[in-house]
N, CA, C and O atoms as CSV, one atom per row, in Angstrom:
chain,resi,resn,atom,element,x,y,z
A,1,UNK,N,N,-77.531,5.525,121.442
A,1,UNK,CA,C,-76.742,4.654,122.312
A,1,UNK,C,C,-77.658,3.664,123.014
A,1,UNK,O,O,-78.809,3.962,123.332
A,2,UNK,N,N,-77.112,2.486,123.243
A,2,UNK,CA,C,-77.895,1.442,123.897
A,2,UNK,C,C,-77.851,1.633,125.403
A,2,UNK,O,O,-76.821,2.002,125.967
A,3,UNK,N,N,-78.965,1.381,126.035
A,3,UNK,CA,C,-79.022,1.487,127.492
A,3,UNK,C,C,-78.240,0.333,128.115
A,3,UNK,O,O,-78.284,-0.797,127.631
A,4,UNK,N,N,-77.534,0.635,129.181
A,4,UNK,CA,C,-76.799,-0.391,129.896
A,4,UNK,C,C,-77.509,-0.666,131.206
A,4,UNK,O,O,-78.058,0.241,131.831
A,5,UNK,N,N,-77.493,-1.921,131.614
A,5,UNK,CA,C,-78.069,-2.292,132.899
A,5,UNK,C,C,-77.005,-3.004,133.714
A,5,UNK,O,O,-76.215,-3.793,133.194
A,6,UNK,N,N,-77.005,-2.710,134.988
A,6,UNK,CA,C,-76.128,-3.409,135.914
A,6,UNK,C,C,-77.021,-4.255,136.803
A,6,UNK,O,O,-77.923,-3.745,137.467
A,7,UNK,N,N,-76.758,-5.554,136.806
A,7,UNK,CA,C,-77.516,-6.474,137.655
A,7,UNK,C,C,-76.529,-7.056,138.659
A,7,UNK,O,O,-75.467,-7.553,138.285
A,8,UNK,N,N,-76.886,-6.988,139.918
A,8,UNK,CA,C,-76.000,-7.468,140.976
A,8,UNK,C,C,-76.654,-8.597,141.750
A,8,UNK,O,O,-77.820,-8.505,142.133
A,9,UNK,N,N,-75.899,-9.659,141.980
A,9,UNK,CA,C,-76.331,-10.728,142.866
A,9,UNK,C,C,-75.424,-10.659,144.080
A,9,UNK,O,O,-74.239,-10.982,144.002
A,10,UNK,N,N,-75.988,-10.237,145.202
A,10,UNK,CA,C,-75.180,-10.078,146.409
A,10,UNK,C,C,-75.983,-10.511,147.628
A,10,UNK,O,O,-77.162,-10.187,147.764
A,11,UNK,N,N,-75.333,-11.235,148.494
A,11,UNK,CA,C,-75.938,-11.651,149.753
A,11,UNK,C,C,-74.793,-12.104,150.635
A,11,UNK,O,O,-73.940,-12.874,150.195
A,12,UNK,N,N,-74.761,-11.636,151.874
A,12,UNK,CA,C,-73.664,-12.009,152.766
A,12,UNK,C,C,-73.691,-13.501,153.097
A,12,UNK,O,O,-72.647,-14.112,153.325
A,13,UNK,N,N,-74.884,-14.079,153.120
A,13,UNK,CA,C,-75.028,-15.487,153.462
A,13,UNK,C,C,-74.499,-16.365,152.328
A,13,UNK,O,O,-74.731,-16.086,151.152
A,14,UNK,N,N,-73.809,-17.394,152.686
A,14,UNK,CA,C,-73.315,-18.330,151.679
A,14,UNK,C,C,-74.388,-19.357,151.331
A,14,UNK,O,O,-75.354,-19.548,152.070
A,15,UNK,N,N,-74.197,-20.005,150.199
A,15,UNK,CA,C,-75.084,-21.097,149.815
A,15,UNK,C,C,-76.467,-20.683,149.367
A,15,UNK,O,O,-77.410,-21.467,149.466
A,16,UNK,N,N,-76.607,-19.448,148.869
A,16,UNK,CA,C,-77.934,-18.996,148.414
A,16,UNK,C,C,-77.990,-18.873,146.881
A,16,UNK,O,O,-78.864,-18.194,146.342
A,17,UNK,N,N,-77.072,-19.522,146.200
A,17,UNK,CA,C,-77.045,-19.611,144.728
A,17,UNK,C,C,-76.653,-18.326,144.010
A,17,UNK,O,O,-77.088,-18.099,142.881
A,18,UNK,N,N,-75.842,-17.483,144.640
A,18,UNK,CA,C,-75.372,-16.274,143.956
A,18,UNK,C,C,-74.528,-16.631,142.745
A,18,UNK,O,O,-74.761,-16.108,141.655
A,19,UNK,N,N,-73.559,-17.507,142.918
A,19,UNK,CA,C,-72.655,-17.866,141.826
A,19,UNK,C,C,-73.394,-18.610,140.728
A,19,UNK,O,O,-73.229,-18.301,139.548
A,20,UNK,N,N,-74.204,-19.583,141.103
A,20,UNK,CA,C,-74.957,-20.365,140.115
A,20,UNK,C,C,-75.899,-19.466,139.325
A,20,UNK,O,O,-75.994,-19.585,138.104
A,21,UNK,N,N,-76.591,-18.570,140.015
A,21,UNK,CA,C,-77.513,-17.649,139.331
A,21,UNK,C,C,-76.759,-16.730,138.384
A,21,UNK,O,O,-77.182,-16.524,137.247
A,22,UNK,N,N,-75.646,-16.177,138.846
A,22,UNK,CA,C,-74.858,-15.257,138.029
A,22,UNK,C,C,-74.344,-15.963,136.773
A,22,UNK,O,O,-74.454,-15.425,135.672
A,23,UNK,N,N,-73.788,-17.157,136.933
A,23,UNK,CA,C,-73.248,-17.899,135.792
A,23,UNK,C,C,-74.352,-18.248,134.797
A,23,UNK,O,O,-74.184,-18.062,133.592
A,24,UNK,N,N,-75.470,-18.749,135.292
A,24,UNK,CA,C,-76.553,-19.194,134.420
A,24,UNK,C,C,-77.229,-18.033,133.705
A,24,UNK,O,O,-77.413,-18.068,132.488
A,25,UNK,N,N,-77.594,-17.016,134.456
A,25,UNK,CA,C,-78.290,-15.873,133.859
A,25,UNK,C,C,-77.356,-15.119,132.915
A,25,UNK,O,O,-77.776,-14.685,131.842
A,26,UNK,N,N,-76.099,-14.962,133.306
A,26,UNK,CA,C,-75.131,-14.299,132.431
A,26,UNK,C,C,-74.951,-15.044,131.116
A,26,UNK,O,O,-74.954,-14.433,130.048
A,27,UNK,N,N,-74.795,-16.361,131.192
A,27,UNK,CA,C,-74.613,-17.166,129.975
A,27,UNK,C,C,-75.862,-17.121,129.099
A,27,UNK,O,O,-75.755,-17.025,127.876
A,28,UNK,N,N,-77.037,-17.190,129.707
A,28,UNK,CA,C,-78.293,-17.136,128.939
A,28,UNK,C,C,-78.463,-15.785,128.250
A,28,UNK,O,O,-78.878,-15.724,127.092
A,29,UNK,N,N,-78.147,-14.712,128.954
A,29,UNK,CA,C,-78.261,-13.381,128.349
A,29,UNK,C,C,-77.293,-13.238,127.182
A,29,UNK,O,O,-77.635,-12.639,126.163
A,30,UNK,N,N,-76.086,-13.784,127.324
A,30,UNK,CA,C,-75.101,-13.731,126.239
A,30,UNK,C,C,-75.597,-14.519,125.027
A,30,UNK,O,O,-75.415,-14.090,123.888
A,31,UNK,N,N,-76.228,-15.677,125.274
A,31,UNK,CA,C,-76.763,-16.474,124.169
A,31,UNK,C,C,-77.906,-15.758,123.459
A,31,UNK,O,O,-78.156,-16.000,122.278
A,32,UNK,N,N,-78.596,-14.881,124.175
A,32,UNK,CA,C,-79.690,-14.099,123.585
A,32,UNK,C,C,-79.174,-12.854,122.850
A,32,UNK,O,O,-79.961,-12.063,122.329
A,33,UNK,N,N,-77.847,-12.688,122.815
A,33,UNK,CA,C,-77.259,-11.582,122.067
A,33,UNK,C,C,-76.910,-10.363,122.896
A,33,UNK,O,O,-76.433,-9.368,122.351
A,34,UNK,N,N,-77.134,-10.414,124.197
A,34,UNK,CA,C,-76.760,-9.297,125.066
A,34,UNK,C,C,-75.269,-9.381,125.369
A,34,UNK,O,O,-74.735,-10.474,125.558
A,35,UNK,N,N,-74.600,-8.244,125.416
A,35,UNK,CA,C,-73.191,-8.229,125.802
A,35,UNK,C,C,-73.119,-8.259,127.329
A,35,UNK,O,O,-73.651,-7.376,128.002
A,36,UNK,N,N,-72.460,-9.276,127.860
A,36,UNK,CA,C,-72.431,-9.510,129.302
A,36,UNK,C,C,-70.989,-9.485,129.807
A,36,UNK,O,O,-70.113,-10.167,129.274
A,37,UNK,N,N,-70.769,-8.686,130.842
A,37,UNK,CA,C,-69.488,-8.677,131.546
A,37,UNK,C,C,-69.762,-9.087,132.982
A,37,UNK,O,O,-70.429,-8.365,133.723
A,38,UNK,N,N,-69.251,-10.239,133.371
A,38,UNK,CA,C,-69.384,-10.709,134.742
A,38,UNK,C,C,-68.199,-10.161,135.535
A,38,UNK,O,O,-67.066,-10.190,135.055
A,39,UNK,N,N,-68.453,-9.664,136.738
A,39,UNK,CA,C,-67.385,-9.146,137.588
A,39,UNK,C,C,-67.414,-9.953,138.885
A,39,UNK,O,O,-68.361,-9.863,139.666
A,40,UNK,N,N,-66.367,-10.738,139.097
A,40,UNK,CA,C,-66.292,-11.609,140.270
A,40,UNK,C,C,-65.518,-10.883,141.370
A,40,UNK,O,O,-64.318,-10.641,141.244
A,41,UNK,N,N,-66.222,-10.540,142.445
A,41,UNK,CA,C,-65.583,-9.854,143.572
A,41,UNK,C,C,-65.428,-10.767,144.787
A,41,UNK,O,O,-65.045,-10.309,145.864
A,42,UNK,N,N,-65.719,-12.035,144.619
A,42,UNK,CA,C,-65.703,-12.965,145.745
A,42,UNK,C,C,-64.294,-13.520,145.975
A,42,UNK,O,O,-63.589,-13.870,145.028
A,43,UNK,N,N,-63.906,-13.592,147.224
A,43,UNK,CA,C,-62.590,-14.116,147.589
A,43,UNK,C,C,-62.422,-15.594,147.305
A,43,UNK,O,O,-61.294,-16.081,147.235
A,44,UNK,N,N,-63.525,-16.323,147.138
A,44,UNK,CA,C,-63.408,-17.746,146.805
A,44,UNK,C,C,-63.252,-17.961,145.303
A,44,UNK,O,O,-62.849,-19.042,144.871
A,45,UNK,N,N,-63.567,-16.949,144.508
A,45,UNK,CA,C,-63.386,-16.964,143.046
A,45,UNK,C,C,-64.126,-18.105,142.357
A,45,UNK,O,O,-63.682,-18.576,141.310
A,46,UNK,N,N,-65.235,-18.557,142.915
A,46,UNK,CA,C,-65.953,-19.678,142.312
A,46,UNK,C,C,-66.521,-19.357,140.933
A,46,UNK,O,O,-66.505,-20.215,140.050
A,47,UNK,N,N,-67.020,-18.143,140.733
A,47,UNK,CA,C,-67.551,-17.772,139.426
A,47,UNK,C,C,-66.427,-17.803,138.385
A,47,UNK,O,O,-66.607,-18.312,137.279
A,48,UNK,N,N,-65.284,-17.260,138.748
A,48,UNK,CA,C,-64.124,-17.271,137.853
A,48,UNK,C,C,-63.725,-18.697,137.508
A,48,UNK,O,O,-63.507,-19.018,136.340
A,49,UNK,N,N,-63.629,-19.551,138.517
A,49,UNK,CA,C,-63.195,-20.931,138.294
A,49,UNK,C,C,-64.239,-21.743,137.532
A,49,UNK,O,O,-63.899,-22.739,136.894
A,50,UNK,N,N,-65.504,-21.330,137.591
A,50,UNK,CA,C,-66.552,-21.992,136.822
A,50,UNK,C,C,-66.287,-21.810,135.328
A,50,UNK,O,O,-66.405,-22.755,134.548
A,51,UNK,N,N,-65.926,-20.582,134.937
A,51,UNK,CA,C,-65.691,-20.287,133.528
A,51,UNK,C,C,-64.247,-20.517,133.097
A,51,UNK,O,O,-63.989,-20.802,131.928
A,52,UNK,N,N,-63.309,-20.398,134.026
A,52,UNK,CA,C,-61.882,-20.587,133.716
A,52,UNK,C,C,-61.320,-21.578,134.744
A,52,UNK,O,O,-60.663,-21.170,135.702
A,53,UNK,N,N,-61.575,-22.874,134.548
A,53,UNK,CA,C,-61.174,-23.863,135.561
A,53,UNK,C,C,-59.662,-23.972,135.763
A,53,UNK,O,O,-59.206,-24.362,136.838
A,54,UNK,N,N,-58.880,-23.626,134.725
A,54,UNK,CA,C,-57.427,-23.693,134.842
A,54,UNK,C,C,-56.900,-22.356,135.372
A,54,UNK,O,O,-56.806,-21.378,134.632
A,55,UNK,N,N,-56.562,-22.330,136.652
A,55,UNK,CA,C,-56.108,-21.088,137.297
A,55,UNK,C,C,-54.881,-20.481,136.619
A,55,UNK,O,O,-54.646,-19.278,136.734
A,56,UNK,N,N,-54.099,-21.296,135.916
A,56,UNK,CA,C,-52.899,-20.798,135.242
A,56,UNK,C,C,-53.234,-19.818,134.117
A,56,UNK,O,O,-52.380,-19.039,133.694
A,57,UNK,N,N,-54.493,-19.860,133.628
A,57,UNK,CA,C,-54.908,-18.953,132.556
A,57,UNK,C,C,-55.248,-17.557,133.079
A,57,UNK,O,O,-55.500,-16.643,132.293
A,58,UNK,N,N,-55.255,-17.391,134.393
A,58,UNK,CA,C,-55.617,-16.104,134.994
A,58,UNK,C,C,-54.337,-15.402,135.435
A,58,UNK,O,O,-53.780,-15.692,136.494
A,59,UNK,N,N,-53.880,-14.459,134.585
A,59,UNK,CA,C,-52.634,-13.754,134.908
A,59,UNK,C,C,-52.884,-12.675,135.956
A,59,UNK,O,O,-52.083,-12.490,136.873
A,60,UNK,N,N,-54.013,-11.957,135.810
A,60,UNK,CA,C,-54.338,-10.883,136.744
A,60,UNK,C,C,-55.813,-10.982,137.108
A,60,UNK,O,O,-56.627,-11.519,136.357
A,61,UNK,N,N,-56.129,-10.448,138.280
A,61,UNK,CA,C,-57.513,-10.473,138.742
A,61,UNK,C,C,-57.938,-9.071,139.159
A,61,UNK,O,O,-57.155,-8.124,139.088
A,62,UNK,N,N,-59.161,-8.955,139.586
A,62,UNK,CA,C,-59.678,-7.669,140.058
A,62,UNK,C,C,-58.886,-7.184,141.275
A,62,UNK,O,O,-58.828,-5.983,141.540
A,63,UNK,N,N,-58.287,-8.100,142.003
A,63,UNK,CA,C,-57.427,-7.742,143.135
A,63,UNK,C,C,-56.292,-6.826,142.662
A,63,UNK,O,O,-55.971,-5.835,143.317
A,64,UNK,N,N,-55.691,-7.169,141.521
A,64,UNK,CA,C,-54.587,-6.355,140.986
A,64,UNK,C,C,-55.065,-4.949,140.632
A,64,UNK,O,O,-54.325,-3.978,140.787
A,65,UNK,N,N,-56.298,-4.847,140.158
A,65,UNK,CA,C,-56.854,-3.526,139.835
A,65,UNK,C,C,-57.084,-2.712,141.095
A,65,UNK,O,O,-56.736,-1.533,141.153
A,66,UNK,N,N,-57.667,-3.339,142.098
A,66,UNK,CA,C,-57.975,-2.628,143.344
A,66,UNK,C,C,-56.718,-2.207,144.089
A,66,UNK,O,O,-56.619,-1.073,144.558
A,67,UNK,N,N,-55.767,-3.110,144.197
A,67,UNK,CA,C,-54.600,-2.861,145.051
A,67,UNK,C,C,-53.463,-2.170,144.302
A,67,UNK,O,O,-52.779,-1.315,144.864
A,68,UNK,N,N,-53.257,-2.538,143.024
A,68,UNK,CA,C,-52.112,-2.004,142.285
A,68,UNK,C,C,-52.509,-0.994,141.204
A,68,UNK,O,O,-51.645,-0.429,140.534
A,69,UNK,N,N,-53.802,-0.771,141.037
A,69,UNK,CA,C,-54.260,0.241,140.099
A,69,UNK,C,C,-54.139,-0.124,138.627
A,69,UNK,O,O,-54.248,0.752,137.769
A,70,UNK,N,N,-53.916,-1.401,138.315
A,70,UNK,CA,C,-53.844,-1.795,136.898
A,70,UNK,C,C,-55.255,-1.810,136.312
A,70,UNK,O,O,-56.227,-1.953,137.054
A,71,UNK,N,N,-55.380,-1.665,134.988
A,71,UNK,CA,C,-56.722,-1.707,134.376
A,71,UNK,C,C,-57.414,-3.039,134.660
A,71,UNK,O,O,-56.762,-4.063,134.862
A,72,UNK,N,N,-58.745,-3.006,134.672
A,72,UNK,CA,C,-59.497,-4.245,134.919
A,72,UNK,C,C,-59.126,-5.294,133.884
A,72,UNK,O,O,-59.187,-5.030,132.683
A,73,UNK,N,N,-58.743,-6.481,134.336
A,73,UNK,CA,C,-58.420,-7.545,133.388
A,73,UNK,C,C,-59.714,-8.228,132.921
A,73,UNK,O,O,-60.430,-8.832,133.720
A,74,UNK,N,N,-59.997,-8.126,131.641
A,74,UNK,CA,C,-61.214,-8.721,131.091
A,74,UNK,C,C,-60.822,-9.948,130.284
A,74,UNK,O,O,-60.043,-9.854,129.335
A,75,UNK,N,N,-61.365,-11.101,130.666
A,75,UNK,CA,C,-61.099,-12.347,129.943
A,75,UNK,C,C,-62.351,-12.701,129.147
A,75,UNK,O,O,-63.438,-12.829,129.710
A,76,UNK,N,N,-62.192,-12.858,127.837
A,76,UNK,CA,C,-63.330,-13.237,127.002
A,76,UNK,C,C,-63.557,-14.741,127.121
A,76,UNK,O,O,-62.627,-15.536,126.982
A,77,UNK,N,N,-64.789,-15.111,127.377
A,77,UNK,CA,C,-65.140,-16.511,127.568
A,77,UNK,C,C,-65.687,-17.080,126.261
A,77,UNK,O,O,-65.216,-18.111,125.780
A,78,UNK,N,N,-66.664,-16.415,125.703
A,78,UNK,CA,C,-67.230,-16.764,124.398
A,78,UNK,C,C,-67.980,-15.551,123.877
A,78,UNK,O,O,-67.980,-14.499,124.516
A,79,UNK,N,N,-68.617,-15.687,122.729
A,79,UNK,CA,C,-69.280,-14.544,122.127
A,79,UNK,C,C,-70.234,-13.884,123.111
A,79,UNK,O,O,-71.067,-14.554,123.720
A,80,UNK,N,N,-70.111,-12.570,123.265
A,80,UNK,CA,C,-70.948,-11.738,124.140
A,80,UNK,C,C,-70.732,-11.973,125.636
A,80,UNK,O,O,-71.443,-11.385,126.452
A,81,UNK,N,N,-69.781,-12.808,126.011
A,81,UNK,CA,C,-69.602,-13.127,127.430
A,81,UNK,C,C,-68.130,-12.988,127.830
A,81,UNK,O,O,-67.246,-13.616,127.247
A,82,UNK,N,N,-67.894,-12.145,128.843
A,82,UNK,CA,C,-66.537,-11.939,129.361
A,82,UNK,C,C,-66.625,-11.855,130.882
A,82,UNK,O,O,-67.702,-11.675,131.451
A,83,UNK,N,N,-65.479,-11.988,131.520
A,83,UNK,CA,C,-65.437,-11.935,132.986
A,83,UNK,C,C,-64.225,-11.141,133.444
A,83,UNK,O,O,-63.154,-11.210,132.841
A,84,UNK,N,N,-64.412,-10.388,134.519
A,84,UNK,CA,C,-63.295,-9.802,135.248
A,84,UNK,C,C,-63.044,-10.792,136.387
A,84,UNK,O,O,-63.825,-10.854,137.336
A,85,UNK,N,N,-61.957,-11.567,136.298
A,85,UNK,CA,C,-61.754,-12.645,137.257
A,85,UNK,C,C,-61.377,-12.173,138.660
A,85,UNK,O,O,-60.795,-11.107,138.856
A,86,UNK,N,N,-61.734,-13.009,139.611
A,86,UNK,CA,C,-61.314,-12.810,140.991
A,86,UNK,C,C,-60.170,-13.771,141.263
A,86,UNK,O,O,-59.754,-14.526,140.384
A,87,UNK,N,N,-59.671,-13.735,142.479
A,87,UNK,CA,C,-58.639,-14.689,142.891
A,87,UNK,C,C,-58.759,-14.868,144.399
A,87,UNK,O,O,-59.460,-14.117,145.078
A,88,UNK,N,N,-58.073,-15.858,144.897
A,88,UNK,CA,C,-58.102,-16.102,146.342
A,88,UNK,C,C,-57.499,-14.924,147.108
A,88,UNK,O,O,-57.741,-14.767,148.305
A,89,UNK,N,N,-56.706,-14.093,146.408
A,89,UNK,CA,C,-56.128,-12.898,147.038
A,89,UNK,C,C,-57.213,-11.920,147.496
A,89,UNK,O,O,-56.985,-11.129,148.411
A,90,UNK,N,N,-58.394,-11.970,146.864
A,90,UNK,CA,C,-59.468,-11.039,147.224
A,90,UNK,C,C,-59.859,-11.167,148.686
A,90,UNK,O,O,-60.346,-10.210,149.288
A,91,UNK,N,N,-59.651,-12.332,149.252
A,91,UNK,CA,C,-59.972,-12.533,150.660
A,91,UNK,C,C,-59.139,-11.600,151.543
A,91,UNK,O,O,-59.557,-11.246,152.646
A,92,UNK,N,N,-57.967,-11.207,151.057
A,92,UNK,CA,C,-57.098,-10.321,151.839
A,92,UNK,C,C,-57.120,-8.884,151.315
A,92,UNK,O,O,-56.304,-8.063,151.736
A,93,UNK,N,N,-58.038,-8.573,150.409
A,93,UNK,CA,C,-58.058,-7.234,149.801
A,93,UNK,C,C,-58.287,-6.140,150.835
A,93,UNK,O,O,-57.657,-5.085,150.764
A,94,UNK,N,N,-59.168,-6.372,151.782
A,94,UNK,CA,C,-59.453,-5.337,152.781
A,94,UNK,C,C,-58.202,-4.982,153.573
A,94,UNK,O,O,-57.954,-3.813,153.867
A,95,UNK,N,N,-57.428,-5.985,153.910
A,95,UNK,CA,C,-56.177,-5.742,154.645
A,95,UNK,C,C,-55.176,-5.021,153.749
A,95,UNK,O,O,-54.497,-4.091,154.185
A,96,UNK,N,N,-55.090,-5.455,152.494
A,96,UNK,CA,C,-54.139,-4.842,151.558
A,96,UNK,C,C,-54.476,-3.376,151.296
A,96,UNK,O,O,-53.587,-2.580,150.994
A,97,UNK,N,N,-55.758,-3.013,151.410
A,97,UNK,CA,C,-56.186,-1.648,151.120
A,97,UNK,C,C,-56.170,-0.739,152.354
A,97,UNK,O,O,-56.425,0.460,152.238
A,98,UNK,N,N,-55.879,-1.285,153.505
A,98,UNK,CA,C,-55.990,-0.554,154.762
A,98,UNK,C,C,-55.294,0.797,154.749
A,98,UNK,O,O,-55.853,1.775,155.245
A,99,UNK,N,N,-54.100,0.877,154.201
A,99,UNK,CA,C,-53.320,2.112,154.270
A,99,UNK,C,C,-53.538,3.052,153.090
A,99,UNK,O,O,-52.928,4.120,153.027
A,100,UNK,N,N,-54.403,2.665,152.156
A,100,UNK,CA,C,-54.608,3.511,150.985
A,100,UNK,C,C,-55.612,4.631,151.294
A,100,UNK,O,O,-56.603,4.421,151.992
A,101,UNK,N,N,-55.333,5.809,150.763
A,101,UNK,CA,C,-56.222,6.937,150.909
A,101,UNK,C,C,-57.501,6.695,150.109
A,101,UNK,O,O,-57.441,6.205,148.982
A,102,UNK,N,N,-58.633,7.028,150.671
A,102,UNK,CA,C,-59.945,6.876,150.018
A,102,UNK,C,C,-60.215,5.433,149.597
A,102,UNK,O,O,-60.807,5.195,148.544
A,103,UNK,N,N,-59.791,4.481,150.402
A,103,UNK,CA,C,-59.951,3.055,150.067
A,103,UNK,C,C,-61.424,2.647,149.922
A,103,UNK,O,O,-61.742,1.685,149.222
A,104,UNK,N,N,-62.317,3.389,150.591
A,104,UNK,CA,C,-63.742,3.051,150.527
A,104,UNK,C,C,-64.258,3.191,149.097
A,104,UNK,O,O,-65.138,2.439,148.677
A,105,UNK,N,N,-63.717,4.143,148.354
A,105,UNK,CA,C,-64.146,4.341,146.966
A,105,UNK,C,C,-63.723,3.192,146.084
A,105,UNK,O,O,-64.432,2.828,145.145
A,106,UNK,N,N,-62.550,2.608,146.384
A,106,UNK,CA,C,-62.089,1.452,145.610
A,106,UNK,C,C,-63.036,0.294,145.809
A,106,UNK,O,O,-62.827,-0.778,145.242
C-alpha cells in the first residue's frame, strides 16, 4: 500500500497565502502524478471558487457533511486533483453545530 500524507495549511491570520499556497502546491503535486484531494474548510470558500468559479456547479459542500451527515462531496477538477468544496455557509457552521452531541469531533 502507498503511504498517504496529509499536508495542512492553516493560520488564523488572513492574507498569509494559505489559499494561494494550497492551490499551487496541490496543482503541482497532481501534475507530478500524486493523487491530491483538497479540502476547503474556509467560510470564504476562496479555494473552492478558485477551482470552481461557477458557484452553480457546487451542489453540496463540506458544510452539508458536517451539519447534515451526508458523505463528503468530492468534485474532480482534473487528473489526480479533486476538491471537497466549501461554501459561504461554513461561516455559520459553528452556530449550526451548537446543539449537536460531540460537535467537537465533527
